[in-house]
PDB file of the backbone (N, CA, C, O) and the ligand in Angstrom, with CONECT records:
HET     ZN  A 101       1
ATOM      1  N   MET A   1    -132.938  -9.950   1.628  1.00  0.00           N
ATOM      2  CA  MET A   1    -132.751  -8.326   1.392  1.00  0.00           C
ATOM      3  C   MET A   1    -132.225  -8.279   0.048  1.00  0.00           C
ATOM      4  O   MET A   1    -131.435  -9.160  -0.291  1.00  0.00           O
ATOM      5  N   ARG A   2    -132.580  -7.304  -0.823  1.00  0.00           N
ATOM      6  CA  ARG A   2    -131.837  -7.285  -2.167  1.00  0.00           C
ATOM      7  C   ARG A   2    -130.609  -6.796  -2.086  1.00  0.00           C
ATOM      8  O   ARG A   2    -130.384  -5.872  -1.305  1.00  0.00           O
ATOM      9  N   ARG A   3    -129.652  -7.311  -2.845  1.00  0.00           N
ATOM     10  CA  ARG A   3    -128.245  -7.032  -2.884  1.00  0.00           C
ATOM     11  C   ARG A   3    -127.869  -5.555  -2.988  1.00  0.00           C
ATOM     12  O   ARG A   3    -126.927  -5.090  -2.346  1.00  0.00           O
ATOM     13  N   ALA A   4    -128.615  -4.840  -3.799  1.00  0.00           N
ATOM     14  CA  ALA A   4    -128.303  -3.465  -4.185  1.00  0.00           C
ATOM     15  C   ALA A   4    -128.702  -2.522  -2.883  1.00  0.00           C
ATOM     16  O   ALA A   4    -128.359  -1.340  -2.842  1.00  0.00           O
ATOM     17  N   LEU A   5    -129.364  -3.077  -1.955  1.00  0.00           N
ATOM     18  CA  LEU A   5    -129.659  -2.310  -0.668  1.00  0.00           C
ATOM     19  C   LEU A   5    -128.627  -2.558   0.432  1.00  0.00           C
ATOM     20  O   LEU A   5    -128.670  -1.888   1.464  1.00  0.00           O
ATOM     21  N   ARG A   6    -127.750  -3.451   0.252  1.00  0.00           N
ATOM     22  CA  ARG A   6    -126.748  -3.820   1.215  1.00  0.00           C
ATOM     23  C   ARG A   6    -125.442  -2.970   1.250  1.00  0.00           C
ATOM     24  O   ARG A   6    -124.302  -3.426   1.332  1.00  0.00           O
ATOM     25  N   ILE A   7    -125.808  -1.624   1.171  1.00  0.00           N
ATOM     26  CA  ILE A   7    -124.659  -0.717   1.210  1.00  0.00           C
ATOM     27  C   ILE A   7    -124.954   0.416   2.341  1.00  0.00           C
ATOM     28  O   ILE A   7    -126.069   0.594   2.830  1.00  0.00           O
ATOM     29  N   ARG A   8    -123.851   1.114   2.663  1.00  0.00           N
ATOM     30  CA  ARG A   8    -123.863   1.906   3.718  1.00  0.00           C
ATOM     31  C   ARG A   8    -124.689   3.281   3.420  1.00  0.00           C
ATOM     32  O   ARG A   8    -124.929   4.091   4.315  1.00  0.00           O
ATOM     33  N   ALA A   9    -125.071   3.445   2.149  1.00  0.00           N
ATOM     34  CA  ALA A   9    -125.602   4.772   1.604  1.00  0.00           C
ATOM     35  C   ALA A   9    -127.071   4.556   1.872  1.00  0.00           C
ATOM     36  O   ALA A   9    -127.893   5.466   1.763  1.00  0.00           O
ATOM     37  N   VAL A  10    -127.383   3.282   2.238  1.00  0.00           N
ATOM     38  CA  VAL A  10    -129.011   2.977   2.442  1.00  0.00           C
ATOM     39  C   VAL A  10    -129.191   2.855   3.857  1.00  0.00           C
ATOM     40  O   VAL A  10    -128.471   2.095   4.504  1.00  0.00           O
ATOM     41  N   LYS A  11    -130.236   3.650   4.477  1.00  0.00           N
ATOM     42  CA  LYS A  11    -130.643   3.541   5.840  1.00  0.00           C
ATOM     43  C   LYS A  11    -131.630   2.635   5.890  1.00  0.00           C
ATOM     44  O   LYS A  11    -132.536   2.724   5.061  1.00  0.00           O
ATOM     45  N   LYS A  12    -131.643   1.573   6.887  1.00  0.00           N
ATOM     46  CA  LYS A  12    -132.769   0.713   7.047  1.00  0.00           C
ATOM     47  C   LYS A  12    -133.444   1.022   8.384  1.00  0.00           C
ATOM     48  O   LYS A  12    -132.924   1.136   9.494  1.00  0.00           O
ATOM     49  N   THR A  13    -134.749   1.131   8.011  1.00  0.00           N
ATOM     50  CA  THR A  13    -135.726   1.511   9.418  1.00  0.00           C
ATOM     51  C   THR A  13    -136.773   0.417   9.397  1.00  0.00           C
ATOM     52  O   THR A  13    -137.325   0.025   8.368  1.00  0.00           O
ATOM     53  N   ARG A  14    -137.008  -0.063  10.664  1.00  0.00           N
ATOM     54  CA  ARG A  14    -138.074  -1.214  10.986  1.00  0.00           C
ATOM     55  C   ARG A  14    -139.342  -0.292  11.198  1.00  0.00           C
ATOM     56  O   ARG A  14    -139.451   0.700  11.918  1.00  0.00           O
ATOM     57  N   VAL A  15    -140.345  -0.945  10.302  1.00  0.00           N
ATOM     58  CA  VAL A  15    -141.602  -0.344  10.405  1.00  0.00           C
ATOM     59  C   VAL A  15    -142.529  -1.591  10.746  1.00  0.00           C
ATOM     60  O   VAL A  15    -142.403  -2.686  10.199  1.00  0.00           O
ATOM     61  N   VAL A  16    -143.599  -1.249  11.847  1.00  0.00           N
ATOM     62  CA  VAL A  16    -144.721  -2.335  12.071  1.00  0.00           C
ATOM     63  C   VAL A  16    -145.892  -1.941  11.189  1.00  0.00           C
ATOM     64  O   VAL A  16    -146.415  -0.842  11.371  1.00  0.00           O
ATOM     65  N   THR A  17    -146.304  -2.691  10.327  1.00  0.00           N
ATOM     66  CA  THR A  17    -147.345  -2.346   9.580  1.00  0.00           C
ATOM     67  C   THR A  17    -148.845  -2.603  10.247  1.00  0.00           C
ATOM     68  O   THR A  17    -148.956  -3.423  11.158  1.00  0.00           O
ATOM     69  N   PRO A  18    -149.887  -1.935   9.798  1.00  0.00           N
ATOM     70  CA  PRO A  18    -151.148  -2.196  10.443  1.00  0.00           C
ATOM     71  C   PRO A  18    -151.682  -3.640  10.803  1.00  0.00           C
ATOM     72  O   PRO A  18    -152.571  -3.916  11.609  1.00  0.00           O
ATOM     73  N   GLY A  19    -151.034  -4.382  10.124  1.00  0.00           N
ATOM     74  CA  GLY A  19    -151.491  -6.040  10.092  1.00  0.00           C
ATOM     75  C   GLY A  19    -150.515  -6.442  11.422  1.00  0.00           C
ATOM     76  O   GLY A  19    -150.816  -7.442  12.073  1.00  0.00           O
ATOM     77  N   GLY A  20    -149.599  -5.810  11.716  1.00  0.00           N
ATOM     78  CA  GLY A  20    -148.699  -6.412  12.799  1.00  0.00           C
ATOM     79  C   GLY A  20    -147.404  -6.945  12.256  1.00  0.00           C
ATOM     80  O   GLY A  20    -146.498  -7.308  13.006  1.00  0.00           O
ATOM     81  N   ARG A  21    -147.330  -6.986  11.044  1.00  0.00           N
ATOM     82  CA  ARG A  21    -146.052  -7.448  10.433  1.00  0.00           C
ATOM     83  C   ARG A  21    -144.828  -6.508  10.438  1.00  0.00           C
ATOM     84  O   ARG A  21    -144.971  -5.363  10.008  1.00  0.00           O
ATOM     85  N   THR A  22    -143.760  -6.882  10.852  1.00  0.00           N
ATOM     86  CA  THR A  22    -142.587  -5.987  11.033  1.00  0.00           C
ATOM     87  C   THR A  22    -141.841  -6.063   9.481  1.00  0.00           C
ATOM     88  O   THR A  22    -141.567  -7.145   8.960  1.00  0.00           O
ATOM     89  N   VAL A  23    -141.609  -4.967   8.944  1.00  0.00           N
ATOM     90  CA  VAL A  23    -140.979  -4.861   7.567  1.00  0.00           C
ATOM     91  C   VAL A  23    -139.877  -3.904   7.712  1.00  0.00           C
ATOM     92  O   VAL A  23    -139.865  -3.118   8.660  1.00  0.00           O
ATOM     93  N   PHE A  24    -138.907  -3.926   6.783  1.00  0.00           N
ATOM     94  CA  PHE A  24    -137.807  -2.769   6.676  1.00  0.00           C
ATOM     95  C   PHE A  24    -138.169  -1.784   5.571  1.00  0.00           C
ATOM     96  O   PHE A  24    -138.574  -2.220   4.494  1.00  0.00           O
ATOM     97  N   HIS A  25    -138.047  -0.538   5.778  1.00  0.00           N
ATOM     98  CA  HIS A  25    -138.173   0.393   4.861  1.00  0.00           C
ATOM     99  C   HIS A  25    -136.733   0.888   4.537  1.00  0.00           C
ATOM    100  O   HIS A  25    -135.936   1.081   5.456  1.00  0.00           O
ATOM    101  N   PHE A  26    -136.344   1.124   3.036  1.00  0.00           N
ATOM    102  CA  PHE A  26    -135.094   1.504   2.749  1.00  0.00           C
ATOM    103  C   PHE A  26    -135.105   2.965   2.400  1.00  0.00           C
ATOM    104  O   PHE A  26    -136.110   3.382   1.824  1.00  0.00           O
ATOM    105  N   LYS A  27    -134.016   3.895   2.698  1.00  0.00           N
ATOM    106  CA  LYS A  27    -133.919   5.350   2.346  1.00  0.00           C
ATOM    107  C   LYS A  27    -132.618   5.673   1.815  1.00  0.00           C
ATOM    108  O   LYS A  27    -131.705   5.460   2.613  1.00  0.00           O
ATOM    109  N   LEU A  28    -132.288   6.116   0.720  1.00  0.00           N
ATOM    110  CA  LEU A  28    -131.042   6.568   0.356  1.00  0.00           C
ATOM    111  C   LEU A  28    -130.568   7.892   1.147  1.00  0.00           C
ATOM    112  O   LEU A  28    -131.279   8.896   1.097  1.00  0.00           O
ATOM    113  N   THR A  29    -129.383   7.886   1.866  1.00  0.00           N
ATOM    114  CA  THR A  29    -129.060   8.942   2.494  1.00  0.00           C
ATOM    115  C   THR A  29    -128.387  10.038   1.612  1.00  0.00           C
ATOM    116  O   THR A  29    -127.708   9.655   0.659  1.00  0.00           O
ATOM    117  N   LYS A  30    -128.512  11.261   1.834  1.00  0.00           N
ATOM    118  CA  LYS A  30    -127.993  12.271   0.970  1.00  0.00           C
ATOM    119  C   LYS A  30    -126.736  12.570   1.209  1.00  0.00           C
ATOM    120  O   LYS A  30    -126.263  12.438   2.338  1.00  0.00           O
ATOM    121  N   PRO A  31    -125.994  13.037   0.124  1.00  0.00           N
ATOM    122  CA  PRO A  31    -124.561  13.138   0.187  1.00  0.00           C
ATOM    123  C   PRO A  31    -124.184  14.408   1.264  1.00  0.00           C
ATOM    124  O   PRO A  31    -124.908  15.402   1.315  1.00  0.00           O
ATOM    125  N   ALA A  32    -123.060  14.275   2.058  1.00  0.00           N
ATOM    126  CA  ALA A  32    -122.798  15.114   3.297  1.00  0.00           C
ATOM    127  C   ALA A  32    -122.080  16.399   2.430  1.00  0.00           C
ATOM    128  O   ALA A  32    -121.690  16.290   1.267  1.00  0.00           O
ATOM    129  N   HIS A  33    -122.005  17.481   3.150  1.00  0.00           N
ATOM    130  CA  HIS A  33    -121.477  18.713   2.818  1.00  0.00           C
ATOM    131  C   HIS A  33    -119.764  18.352   2.599  1.00  0.00           C
ATOM    132  O   HIS A  33    -119.113  17.613   3.338  1.00  0.00           O
ATOM    133  N   VAL A  34    -119.281  19.027   1.473  1.00  0.00           N
ATOM    134  CA  VAL A  34    -117.737  18.842   1.171  1.00  0.00           C
ATOM    135  C   VAL A  34    -117.247  19.912   2.231  1.00  0.00           C
ATOM    136  O   VAL A  34    -117.704  21.055   2.230  1.00  0.00           O
ATOM    137  N   VAL A  35    -116.232  19.454   3.188  1.00  0.00           N
ATOM    138  CA  VAL A  35    -115.716  20.400   4.031  1.00  0.00           C
ATOM    139  C   VAL A  35    -114.173  20.572   3.964  1.00  0.00           C
ATOM    140  O   VAL A  35    -113.528  19.713   3.363  1.00  0.00           O
ATOM    141  N   CYS A  36    -113.618  21.495   4.472  1.00  0.00           N
ATOM    142  CA  CYS A  36    -112.330  22.135   4.365  1.00  0.00           C
ATOM    143  C   CYS A  36    -111.445  20.921   5.218  1.00  0.00           C
ATOM    144  O   CYS A  36    -111.883  20.368   6.226  1.00  0.00           O
ATOM    145  N   GLY A  37    -110.171  20.644   4.622  1.00  0.00           N
ATOM    146  CA  GLY A  37    -109.398  19.572   5.282  1.00  0.00           C
ATOM    147  C   GLY A  37    -108.747  19.890   6.467  1.00  0.00           C
ATOM    148  O   GLY A  37    -108.309  19.019   7.220  1.00  0.00           O
ATOM    149  N   MET A  38    -108.642  21.239   6.709  1.00  0.00           N
ATOM    150  CA  MET A  38    -108.018  21.642   8.007  1.00  0.00           C
ATOM    151  C   MET A  38    -108.959  22.314   9.011  1.00  0.00           C
ATOM    152  O   MET A  38    -108.857  22.021  10.202  1.00  0.00           O
ATOM    153  N   CYS A  39    -109.766  23.100   8.640  1.00  0.00           N
ATOM    154  CA  CYS A  39    -110.654  23.859   9.635  1.00  0.00           C
ATOM    155  C   CYS A  39    -112.177  23.058   9.732  1.00  0.00           C
ATOM    156  O   CYS A  39    -112.849  23.136  10.760  1.00  0.00           O
ATOM    157  N   GLY A  40    -112.566  22.394   8.706  1.00  0.00           N
ATOM    158  CA  GLY A  40    -113.785  21.866   8.735  1.00  0.00           C
ATOM    159  C   GLY A  40    -114.801  22.673   8.363  1.00  0.00           C
ATOM    160  O   GLY A  40    -115.938  22.304   8.660  1.00  0.00           O
ATOM    161  N   ALA A  41    -114.634  23.830   7.700  1.00  0.00           N
ATOM    162  CA  ALA A  41    -115.695  24.793   7.137  1.00  0.00           C
ATOM    163  C   ALA A  41    -116.218  24.064   5.780  1.00  0.00           C
ATOM    164  O   ALA A  41    -115.618  23.282   5.042  1.00  0.00           O
ATOM    165  N   LYS A  42    -117.573  24.597   5.699  1.00  0.00           N
ATOM    166  CA  LYS A  42    -118.158  24.012   4.433  1.00  0.00           C
ATOM    167  C   LYS A  42    -117.689  24.625   3.176  1.00  0.00           C
ATOM    168  O   LYS A  42    -117.849  25.842   3.086  1.00  0.00           O
ATOM    169  N   LEU A  43    -117.054  23.907   2.038  1.00  0.00           N
ATOM    170  CA  LEU A  43    -116.764  24.392   0.833  1.00  0.00           C
ATOM    171  C   LEU A  43    -117.875  24.631   0.076  1.00  0.00           C
ATOM    172  O   LEU A  43    -118.819  23.845   0.145  1.00  0.00           O
ATOM    173  N   ASN A  44    -117.919  25.614  -0.656  1.00  0.00           N
ATOM    174  CA  ASN A  44    -118.821  26.129  -1.678  1.00  0.00           C
ATOM    175  C   ASN A  44    -118.826  25.286  -2.930  1.00  0.00           C
ATOM    176  O   ASN A  44    -118.289  25.574  -3.999  1.00  0.00           O
ATOM    177  N   ARG A  45    -119.542  24.159  -2.624  1.00  0.00           N
ATOM    178  CA  ARG A  45    -119.340  23.134  -3.690  1.00  0.00           C
ATOM    179  C   ARG A  45    -120.861  22.242  -3.806  1.00  0.00           C
ATOM    180  O   ARG A  45    -121.403  22.041  -2.719  1.00  0.00           O
ATOM    181  N   ALA A  46    -121.390  21.839  -4.727  1.00  0.00           N
ATOM    182  CA  ALA A  46    -122.588  21.111  -4.749  1.00  0.00           C
ATOM    183  C   ALA A  46    -122.264  19.632  -3.981  1.00  0.00           C
ATOM    184  O   ALA A  46    -121.256  18.932  -4.077  1.00  0.00           O
ATOM    185  N   LYS A  47    -123.329  19.449  -3.292  1.00  0.00           N
ATOM    186  CA  LYS A  47    -123.275  17.923  -2.504  1.00  0.00           C
ATOM    187  C   LYS A  47    -123.683  17.015  -3.641  1.00  0.00           C
ATOM    188  O   LYS A  47    -124.836  17.027  -4.072  1.00  0.00           O
ATOM    189  N   LEU A  48    -122.823  16.295  -4.087  1.00  0.00           N
ATOM    190  CA  LEU A  48    -123.015  15.144  -5.020  1.00  0.00           C
ATOM    191  C   LEU A  48    -122.433  13.775  -4.577  1.00  0.00           C
ATOM    192  O   LEU A  48    -121.414  13.685  -3.892  1.00  0.00           O
ATOM    193  N   THR A  49    -123.201  12.648  -5.045  1.00  0.00           N
ATOM    194  CA  THR A  49    -122.640  11.401  -4.594  1.00  0.00           C
ATOM    195  C   THR A  49    -121.328  11.022  -5.642  1.00  0.00           C
ATOM    196  O   THR A  49    -121.209  11.622  -6.711  1.00  0.00           O
ATOM    197  N   PRO A  50    -120.478  10.089  -5.264  1.00  0.00           N
ATOM    198  CA  PRO A  50    -119.442   9.775  -6.263  1.00  0.00           C
ATOM    199  C   PRO A  50    -119.831   9.573  -7.555  1.00  0.00           C
ATOM    200  O   PRO A  50    -119.196  10.087  -8.475  1.00  0.00           O
ATOM    201  N   SER A  51    -120.859   8.845  -7.758  1.00  0.00           N
ATOM    202  CA  SER A  51    -121.307   8.597  -9.170  1.00  0.00           C
ATOM    203  C   SER A  51    -121.876   9.772  -9.822  1.00  0.00           C
ATOM    204  O   SER A  51    -121.743   9.794 -11.045  1.00  0.00           O
ATOM    205  N   GLN A  52    -122.490  10.767  -9.268  1.00  0.00           N
ATOM    206  CA  GLN A  52    -122.820  11.885  -9.829  1.00  0.00           C
ATOM    207  C   GLN A  52    -121.460  12.881 -10.168  1.00  0.00           C
ATOM    208  O   GLN A  52    -121.404  13.568 -11.188  1.00  0.00           O
ATOM    209  N   LEU A  53    -120.411  12.837  -9.168  1.00  0.00           N
ATOM    210  CA  LEU A  53    -119.239  13.521  -9.485  1.00  0.00           C
ATOM    211  C   LEU A  53    -118.479  13.002 -10.802  1.00  0.00           C
ATOM    212  O   LEU A  53    -117.889  13.744 -11.587  1.00  0.00           O
ATOM    213  N   LYS A  54    -118.574  11.807 -10.898  1.00  0.00           N
ATOM    214  CA  LYS A  54    -117.849  11.021 -12.054  1.00  0.00           C
ATOM    215  C   LYS A  54    -118.449  11.485 -13.297  1.00  0.00           C
ATOM    216  O   LYS A  54    -117.763  11.365 -14.312  1.00  0.00           O
ATOM    217  N   ARG A  55    -119.656  12.016 -13.395  1.00  0.00           N
ATOM    218  CA  ARG A  55    -120.198  12.345 -14.675  1.00  0.00           C
ATOM    219  C   ARG A  55    -119.767  13.701 -15.024  1.00  0.00           C
ATOM    220  O   ARG A  55    -119.830  14.045 -16.205  1.00  0.00           O
ATOM    221  N   LEU A  56    -119.307  14.566 -14.066  1.00  0.00           N
ATOM    222  CA  LEU A  56    -118.865  15.896 -14.372  1.00  0.00           C
ATOM    223  C   LEU A  56    -117.543  15.977 -15.000  1.00  0.00           C
ATOM    224  O   LEU A  56    -116.691  15.110 -14.803  1.00  0.00           O
ATOM    225  N   PRO A  57    -117.350  17.000 -15.754  1.00  0.00           N
ATOM    226  CA  PRO A  57    -115.817  17.321 -16.153  1.00  0.00           C
ATOM    227  C   PRO A  57    -114.890  17.720 -15.036  1.00  0.00           C
ATOM    228  O   PRO A  57    -115.271  18.433 -14.107  1.00  0.00           O
ATOM    229  N   LYS A  58    -113.760  17.285 -15.132  1.00  0.00           N
ATOM    230  CA  LYS A  58    -112.825  17.510 -13.925  1.00  0.00           C
ATOM    231  C   LYS A  58    -112.833  18.905 -13.355  1.00  0.00           C
ATOM    232  O   LYS A  58    -112.725  19.035 -12.136  1.00  0.00           O
ATOM    233  N   VAL A  59    -112.965  20.066 -14.216  1.00  0.00           N
ATOM    234  CA  VAL A  59    -112.766  21.170 -13.869  1.00  0.00           C
ATOM    235  C   VAL A  59    -113.815  21.649 -13.007  1.00  0.00           C
ATOM    236  O   VAL A  59    -113.610  22.619 -12.278  1.00  0.00           O
ATOM    237  N   GLN A  60    -115.018  20.999 -13.029  1.00  0.00           N
ATOM    238  CA  GLN A  60    -116.294  21.064 -12.244  1.00  0.00           C
ATOM    239  C   GLN A  60    -116.388  20.424 -10.881  1.00  0.00           C
ATOM    240  O   GLN A  60    -117.257  20.754 -10.073  1.00  0.00           O
ATOM    241  N   ARG A  61    -115.404  19.431 -10.622  1.00  0.00           N
ATOM    242  CA  ARG A  61    -115.361  18.630  -9.477  1.00  0.00           C
ATOM    243  C   ARG A  61    -114.795  19.295  -8.345  1.00  0.00           C
ATOM    244  O   ARG A  61    -115.188  19.006  -7.215  1.00  0.00           O
ATOM    245  N   ARG A  62    -113.820  20.244  -8.555  1.00  0.00           N
ATOM    246  CA  ARG A  62    -113.222  20.832  -7.469  1.00  0.00           C
ATOM    247  C   ARG A  62    -112.496  22.329  -7.984  1.00  0.00           C
ATOM    248  O   ARG A  62    -112.388  22.610  -9.178  1.00  0.00           O
ATOM    249  N   ALA A  63    -112.124  23.040  -7.104  1.00  0.00           N
ATOM    250  CA  ALA A  63    -111.568  24.464  -7.425  1.00  0.00           C
ATOM    251  C   ALA A  63    -110.517  24.338  -8.225  1.00  0.00           C
ATOM    252  O   ALA A  63    -109.785  23.350  -8.156  1.00  0.00           O
ATOM    253  N   GLU A  64    -110.316  25.336  -9.089  1.00  0.00           N
ATOM    254  CA  GLU A  64    -109.072  25.461 -10.091  1.00  0.00           C
ATOM    255  C   GLU A  64    -108.155  26.313  -9.499  1.00  0.00           C
ATOM    256  O   GLU A  64    -107.848  27.389 -10.013  1.00  0.00           O
ATOM    257  N   ARG A  65    -107.654  25.872  -8.362  1.00  0.00           N
ATOM    258  CA  ARG A  65    -106.553  26.617  -7.818  1.00  0.00           C
ATOM    259  C   ARG A  65    -105.566  25.684  -6.905  1.00  0.00           C
ATOM    260  O   ARG A  65    -105.871  24.500  -6.766  1.00  0.00           O
ATOM    261  N   PRO A  66    -104.494  26.155  -6.337  1.00  0.00           N
ATOM    262  CA  PRO A  66    -103.654  25.253  -5.606  1.00  0.00           C
ATOM    263  C   PRO A  66    -104.464  24.757  -4.474  1.00  0.00           C
ATOM    264  O   PRO A  66    -105.458  25.412  -4.161  1.00  0.00           O
ATOM    265  N   LEU A  67    -104.104  23.455  -3.681  1.00  0.00           N
ATOM    266  CA  LEU A  67    -104.825  23.041  -2.629  1.00  0.00           C
ATOM    267  C   LEU A  67    -106.289  22.984  -2.688  1.00  0.00           C
ATOM    268  O   LEU A  67    -106.852  23.581  -1.770  1.00  0.00           O
ATOM    269  N   PRO A  68    -106.947  22.477  -3.449  1.00  0.00           N
ATOM    270  CA  PRO A  68    -108.359  22.481  -3.682  1.00  0.00           C
ATOM    271  C   PRO A  68    -109.294  21.793  -2.565  1.00  0.00           C
ATOM    272  O   PRO A  68    -110.510  21.962  -2.468  1.00  0.00           O
ATOM    273  N   HIS A  69    -108.528  21.025  -1.783  1.00  0.00           N
ATOM    274  CA  HIS A  69    -109.199  20.293  -0.559  1.00  0.00           C
ATOM    275  C   HIS A  69    -109.451  21.327   0.602  1.00  0.00           C
ATOM    276  O   HIS A  69    -110.250  21.027   1.490  1.00  0.00           O
ATOM    277  N   LEU A  70    -108.820  22.487   0.620  1.00  0.00           N
ATOM    278  CA  LEU A  70    -108.794  23.291   1.577  1.00  0.00           C
ATOM    279  C   LEU A  70    -109.750  24.516   1.310  1.00  0.00           C
ATOM    280  O   LEU A  70    -110.053  24.723   0.135  1.00  0.00           O
ATOM    281  N   CYS A  71    -110.268  25.374   2.316  1.00  0.00           N
ATOM    282  CA  CYS A  71    -110.960  26.516   2.097  1.00  0.00           C
ATOM    283  C   CYS A  71    -109.998  27.695   1.689  1.00  0.00           C
ATOM    284  O   CYS A  71    -108.785  27.623   1.889  1.00  0.00           O
ATOM    285  N   SER A  72    -110.583  28.748   1.128  1.00  0.00           N
ATOM    286  CA  SER A  72    -109.689  29.759   0.691  1.00  0.00           C
ATOM    287  C   SER A  72    -108.931  30.417   1.707  1.00  0.00           C
ATOM    288  O   SER A  72    -107.910  31.022   1.379  1.00  0.00           O
ATOM    289  N   ARG A  73    -109.307  30.375   2.917  1.00  0.00           N
ATOM    290  CA  ARG A  73    -108.563  31.048   4.067  1.00  0.00           C
ATOM    291  C   ARG A  73    -107.351  30.066   4.505  1.00  0.00           C
ATOM    292  O   ARG A  73    -106.206  30.442   4.757  1.00  0.00           O
ATOM    293  N   CYS A  74    -107.732  29.000   4.537  1.00  0.00           N
ATOM    294  CA  CYS A  74    -106.601  27.943   4.958  1.00  0.00           C
ATOM    295  C   CYS A  74    -105.595  27.749   3.858  1.00  0.00           C
ATOM    296  O   CYS A  74    -104.414  27.503   4.102  1.00  0.00           O
ATOM    297  N   MET A  75    -106.128  27.875   2.525  1.00  0.00           N
ATOM    298  CA  MET A  75    -105.202  27.788   1.318  1.00  0.00           C
ATOM    299  C   MET A  75    -104.072  28.878   1.383  1.00  0.00           C
ATOM    300  O   MET A  75    -102.885  28.662   1.137  1.00  0.00           O
ATOM    301  N   ARG A  76    -104.691  30.238   1.798  1.00  0.00           N
ATOM    302  CA  ARG A  76    -103.755  31.367   1.876  1.00  0.00           C
ATOM    303  C   ARG A  76    -102.612  31.101   2.921  1.00  0.00           C
ATOM    304  O   ARG A  76    -101.427  31.375   2.731  1.00  0.00           O
ATOM    305  N   GLU A  77    -103.165  30.499   4.111  1.00  0.00           N
ATOM    306  CA  GLU A  77    -102.112  30.449   5.161  1.00  0.00           C
ATOM    307  C   GLU A  77    -101.078  29.467   4.675  1.00  0.00           C
ATOM    308  O   GLU A  77     -99.890  29.702   4.895  1.00  0.00           O
ATOM    309  N   GLU A  78    -101.465  28.340   4.002  1.00  0.00           N
ATOM    310  CA  GLU A  78    -100.630  27.182   3.633  1.00  0.00           C
ATOM    311  C   GLU A  78     -99.582  27.609   2.680  1.00  0.00           C
ATOM    312  O   GLU A  78     -98.427  27.186   2.723  1.00  0.00           O
ATOM    313  N   MET A  79    -100.102  28.606   1.673  1.00  0.00           N
ATOM    314  CA  MET A  79     -99.193  29.155   0.638  1.00  0.00           C
ATOM    315  C   MET A  79     -98.134  30.019   1.327  1.00  0.00           C
ATOM    316  O   MET A  79     -96.945  29.898   1.032  1.00  0.00           O
ATOM    317  N   LYS A  80     -98.579  30.922   2.277  1.00  0.00           N
ATOM    318  CA  LYS A  80     -97.475  31.632   3.067  1.00  0.00           C
ATOM    319  C   LYS A  80     -96.476  30.844   3.689  1.00  0.00           C
ATOM    320  O   LYS A  80     -95.290  31.173   3.684  1.00  0.00           O
ATOM    321  N   LYS A  81     -96.936  29.756   4.254  1.00  0.00           N
ATOM    322  CA  LYS A  81     -95.871  28.736   5.040  1.00  0.00           C
ATOM    323  C   LYS A  81     -95.043  28.134   3.825  1.00  0.00           C
ATOM    324  O   LYS A  81     -93.860  27.881   4.056  1.00  0.00           O
ATOM    325  N   MET A  82     -95.520  27.889   2.613  1.00  0.00           N
ATOM    326  CA  MET A  82     -94.701  27.264   1.449  1.00  0.00           C
ATOM    327  C   MET A  82     -93.747  28.185   1.055  1.00  0.00           C
ATOM    328  O   MET A  82     -92.597  27.838   0.786  1.00  0.00           O
ATOM    329  N   LEU A  83     -94.210  29.572   0.988  1.00  0.00           N
ATOM    330  CA  LEU A  83     -93.169  30.530   0.520  1.00  0.00           C
ATOM    331  C   LEU A  83     -92.089  30.917   1.346  1.00  0.00           C
ATOM    332  O   LEU A  83     -91.087  31.470   0.892  1.00  0.00           O
ATOM    333  N   ARG A  84     -92.273  30.615   2.692  1.00  0.00           N
ATOM    334  CA  ARG A  84     -91.179  30.971   3.638  1.00  0.00           C
ATOM    335  C   ARG A  84     -90.068  30.065   3.552  1.00  0.00           C
ATOM    336  O   ARG A  84     -89.083  30.225   4.272  1.00  0.00           O
TER     337      ARG A  84
HETATM  338 ZN    ZN A 101    -110.228  25.891   6.256  1.00  0.00          ZN2+
END
């Protein structure tokens, strides 16, 4: 097996060819949704692989507000707790 295919991002499936040979087919998995760290809601952000994220400027990687890893609703509640 090629070294580049030995990663978790590549899904391996076993396929039997018409000649009866068993071969492996490789498929790159798509990046998952970015979710809120508290409630698990989907964040309004593009689904990108880490290497694609690296090519973007920092301001486009996450929200430009406090607690960018949370959704806006959870962020508001956390900010209220901080102010108390
Ligand atoms: Zn949330």
